[in-house]
DRENLO-313568 format. One record per residue: x, y, z of N, C-alpha, C in turn; residue in three letters. Coordinates in steps of 0.05 Angstrom, whole numbers, plus 32768, in hexadecimal, padded with zeros to 4 digits. Layout:
XYZXYZXYZAla;...
This chain:
7F53803B7DFC7F6380367E147F5380247E27Met;7F6080107E317F527FFE7E447F5380087E61Asn;7F447FFB7E727F4280047E8E7F5D80017E9DAla;7F6C7FEC7E967F867FE87EA37F997FFF7E9ELys;7F9A80087E857FAC801E7E7D7FA280387E89Gln;7F87803C7E897F7C80557E947F8180567EB2Arg;7F81803F7EC07F86803E7EDD7FA280487EE3Ala;7FB580407ED37FD180497ED77FD380677ED2Val;7FC580717EBD7FC6808E7EB87FB9809E7ECFGlu;7FA180947ED97F9480A27EEF7FA580A17F08Leu;7FB2808A7F0D7FC380877F247FD9809D7F23Tyr;7FE680A07F0C7FFB80B47F0A7FF180D07F0AAsn;7FD880D57F007FCD80F17F007FC880FA7F1DGlu;7FBE80E97F2E7FB680F17F497FCB80EA7F5EHis;7FE380E47F567FF880DB7F697FFD80EF7F7FIle;7FFA81097F7A7FFF811D7F8F7FEC811A7FA6Ala;7FD381107FA17FBF810C7FB67FC780F57FC8Leu;7FD680E27FBE7FDD80CA7FCD7FED80D07FE7Ala;7FFF80E47FE6800F80EA7FFE7FFF80F88013Ser;7FE98105800C7FD9811480207FC18103802AThr;7FB480F480197F9D80E580217F9B80CC8010Asp;7FA680B6801A7FA7809D800B7F8C80918003Gly;7F78809380167F5E808980107F4F80997FFBArg;7F5180B37FFC7F4580C47FE87F5280BF7FCDLeu;7F6C80BB7FCD7F7B80B57FB47F70809C7FA7Phe;7F6E80867FB77F64806D7FAC7F4780707FA2Arg;7F36807E7FB27F1B80827FAA7F1980927F90Lys;7F2980A77F8E7F2880B87F767F3080A87F5DThr;7F4580997F5F7F4E80897F487F3980757F40Val;7F2E80667F547F1A80517F4E7F00805D7F44Met;7EF680737F517EDD807F7F487EDF808A7F2BAsp;7EF580977F267EF980A27F0B7EFB808B7EF6Thr;7F0980767EFD7F0C805F7EEB7EF180527EE6Leu;7EE1804F7EFA7EC680437EF67EB480557EE5Met;7EB6806F7EE97EA580827EDA7EAE80837EBDAla;7EC880827EB87ED180847E9C7ECF806A7E8CGlu;7ED480547E997ED5803A7E8B7EBC80297E8FThr;7EAC802F7EA37E95801F7EA97E9B80047EB6Gly;7EB380027EC17EBA7FE87ECE7EAE7FE77EEACys;7EAE7FCF7EF57EA37FCB7F107EB67FD47F25Ser;7EAC7FD67F3E7EBD7FDE7F557ED47FCA7F58Leu;7ECE7FB07F567EE37F9C7F597EF87F9E7F44Ala;7EF07FA37F2B7F037FA77F157F147FC07F19Ala;7F077FD67F227F167FEE7F287F2A7FEA7F3EAla;7F237FDB7F527F367FD67F687F4D7FC57F5EAla;7F487FB27F4D7F5E7FA27F427F707FB37F31Thr;7F657FC47F207F757FD57F0F7F867FE87F20His;7F7A7FF37F357F8880057F477FA07FF67F54Tyr;7F9A7FDE7F5E7FB07FCE7F6B7FC67FC87F58Asn;7FC07FC17F3F7FD47FBC7F2B7FE47FD57F25Asn;7FD77FEC7F237FE580057F1E7FF8800C7F35Ala;7FEF80067F4D7FFF800B7F6580187FFA7F66Lys;80147FE07F5F802B7FCD7F5E80407FD67F49Lys;80367FE27F3380487FE97F1D805680047F22Gly;805080127F37805D802C7F3C8070802B7F55Ser;807E80407F58809180417F6F808080447F89Ala;808A80397F9F807B803C7FB9807880597FC1Pro;806180607FCD805B807B7FD68058807A7FF4Ile;8066808C80028064808E801F804780948028Glu;803D8084803A802280888045800C807A8035Gly;8013806D80207FFF805F800F800180418015Leu;7FEA8035801B7FEA801880217FEA8013803FGly;7FEC7FFA80467FEC7FF2806280077FF7806FArg;80067FFF8088801F80038097802C7FE7809BAla;80467FE7809C80557FCE80A080507FC480BCAla;804B7FAA80C080467F9F80DA80617F9D80E9Ala;80617FA5810380797FA3811380837F868115Pro;809D7F82811780A87F67811A809E7F5B8134Ala;80977F418133808F7F33814B80717F368152Gly;80627F44814280467F48814780377F2F813FLeu;80267F25815180167F0D814B7FFD7F15813BLys;7FF67F0581287FDE7F0A81187FC67F018128Lys;7FAE7F0D81237F967F0481317F917EE6812CPro;7F887ED881407F837EBC813E7F9B7EAA8142Gly;7FB27EB681487FCA7EA6814B7FD17EA28169Ser;7FBE7EA8817B7FC37EA581977FC27E87819FThr;7FCF7E8181B57FD07E6581BE7FB57E5C81CASer;7FA37E6F81D17F8A7E6881DD7F757E5F81C9Thr;7F7B7E6281B07F687E59819B7F687E3B819BLys;7F507E2F819B7F4F7E12819C7F597E058182Pro;7F657DEE81857F6E7DE0816D7F567DD18162Lys;7F597DC981497F437DBB813C7F3A7DA3814CGlu;7F207DA081507F167D8A81607F127D90817EGly;7F1F7DA681877F1D7DAE81A37F067DC281A6Glu;7EFA7DC381BD7EE57DD781C37EF17DEF81D0Leu;7EE67E0681CA7EF07E1F81D67EE47E2181F2Gln;7EF47E2A82057EEB7E2D82217ED47E418221Asp;7EC07E3C82327EA97E4D82347EB07E6A823AGlu;7EC47E6E824B7ECB7E8982537EDC7E97823EAsn;7EE37E8A82287EF07E9782127EDC7EA081FDAsp;7EC27E9B82017EAD7EA481F07EA27EBF81F9Cys;7E927ECC81E97E867EE681EF7E687EE481E9Phe;7E577EEF81FB7E3B7EEC81F87E2D7F0781FBThr;7E1A7F0D81E97E097F2481EB7DEE7F1B81F6Val;7DE57F29820C7DCD7F20821A7DBA7F38821DIle;7DA07F3282187D8B7F46821D7D837F41823AGlu;7D837F56824A7D7A7F5482667D5D7F5E8268Leu;7D4C7F4E82747D307F5582777D2C7F5C8295Val;7D237F74829B7D1E7F7B82B77D0B7F6882C5Pro;7D147F5D82DD7D047F4A82EB7CFE7F548308Ala;7D037F6D830D7CFF7F7883277D147F8D832CGly;7D147F9A83437D287FAE83497D447FA1834APro;7D567FAC83397D727FA383377D757F858331Asn;7D617F7983237D647F5D831B7D5A7F5A82FESer;7D677F4882F07D607F4482D37D5F7F2682CETyr;7D4E7F1F82BA7D4E7F0482B07D5A7F068293Ser;7D617EF082887D6E7EEF826E7D5A7EEC8258Val;7D5B7EFE82447D4A7EFD822D7D5A7EEF8217Gly;7D5F7EFD82017D6E7EF281EA7D8B7EF081F1Arg;7D987EDB81E77DB67ED981EA7DC27ED181CFThr;7DDA7ED881CB7DE97ED181B37E067ECF81BAGln;7E137EB981B57E2F7EB581BC7E417EB581A4Ser;7E5A7EBE81A87E6E7EC181937E897EB6819CPhe;7E997EAD81897EB47EA4818F7EC77EBC8191Leu;7EC17ED281827ED47EE981817EC77F01818ELeu;7ED67F10819E7ECC7F2881AB7EC37F3D8198Gln;7ED17F4081827EC97F55816E7EAE7F508162Gly;7EA77F36815D7E8D7F2F81527E777F358166Asp;7E7D7F2E81807E697F3381957E657F518199Ala;7E7A7F6181987E787F7D819C7E687F8B8186Ser;7E6C7F82816D7E5D7F8D81577E3F7F86815AGlu;7E397F6D81627E1D7F6581667E117F74817DLys;7E207F7981937E167F8981A97E0D7FA581A0Phe;7E1F7FB281917E197FCD81877E017FCC8174Asp;7DFE7FB881647DE87FB581527DCE7FB28162Glu;7DCE7FA181767DB67F9D81867DAD7FB68195Lys;7DC17FC581A07DBB7FDE81AE7DAE7FF1819AVal;7DB87FF281827DAE8004816D7D917FFD8165Asn;7D8C7FE381627D717FDA81587D5D7FD8816FTyr;7D657FD281877D537FCF819E7D5D7FE181B5Trp;7D5C7FFB81B27D67800D81C67D57800E81E0Pro;7D3F800381E17D2F800381FA7D357FEA820BMet;7D457FD882017D4C7FC082107D667FC4821FCys;7D6A7FB382337D837FB382427D957F9E8236His;7DAF7FA482317DC17F9282247DDB7F908234Trp;7DE87F7982337E027F75823F7E127F62822EIle;7E2C7F68822C7E3E7F56821E7E527F4B8233Met;7E547F3182347E667F2582487E7A7F13823BIle;7E907F0E824A7EA27EF982417E997EE08250Gln;7E937ECB82407E887EB3824B7E6E7EAC823EGly;7E637E9482447E4A7E8C82387E327E9A8245Ile;7E327E9D825F7E1C7EAB826D7E057E988272Gly;7DF07EA3827F7DD97E9382877DC77E8E826EPro;7DB57E7B82717DA27E74825C7D8A7E86825CAsn;7D7A7E8582477D627E9582447D4F7E90825CHis;7D447EA482667D317EA5827C7D3D7EA08298Ser;7D577E9B82997D647E9882B37D687EB482BFAsp;7D6C7EB582D97D737ECF82E67D907ED582DDSer;7D957EEF82D87DAF7EF682CE7DC37EF982E5Phe;7DD87EE982E47DEF7EEC82F67E077EE082E9Lys;7E1D7EEC82ED7E367EE182E17E417ECA82F1Leu;7E4B7EB682E37E587E9F82F07E767EA682F3Asp;7E847E9583017EA17E9883047EAE7E9882E9Ala;7EC07EAA82E47ECF7EAC82CB7EC17EBE82B6Gly;7EA87EC582BA7E9A7ED682A77E9D7EF382B0Glu;7E9F7F05829C7EA17F2282A47E937F338290Lys;7E897F4A82997E7B7F5D82887E907F6C8276Glu;7E887F6F825D7E987F7E824A7E8B7F998244Ile;7E717F98823C7E627FB082357E467FAD8242Lys;7E3B7FC4824A7E207FC482557E117FDC8249Val;7DF77FD882437DE67FEE823A7DCB7FEC8248Tyr;7DC3800282547DA8800582607D9B801D8253His;7D82801A824A7D748031823E7D7080488251Pro;7D6E806082477D6A807782587D4F80748266Ala;7D4E807C827F7D35807A828F7D2380918288Gln;7D09808A82857CF5809F827F7CED80AC8299Lys;7CEA80C782987CE280D682B07CC480D982B1Asp;
């Protein structure tokens, strides 16, 4: 028996699990298929998807239908057209703040992003790897390295992290 046929059998064997936990159902079918046939994860996923297409739809399995009129990410009118530059205040920047005195900071490392999600992930990563540093994520380009930190017009704070003070 080949992997494609076995995937259909496993899909039908574990179908009761699909209505209660769709992710566990998919994982069970794919893990069992990989263990029994020695196929790769990518091949198991392909066989699972083909078995799913060949069976009747199951409530709760797969992605939820998108509501009518919902815009897809990246389809906003503020996205620059090819050849145009994105406005500085539509960017997001992660900045390391270096204490320069009481209630004042200078700018250490900076990293700018076009998408807020990318900047937010990088902010969380930097806080995780350098928890003793001060970090801020802003909307806008922000100041340059070694400048005093202050926000310009149109820039705003999104996330801020300050390490716990030692007693």
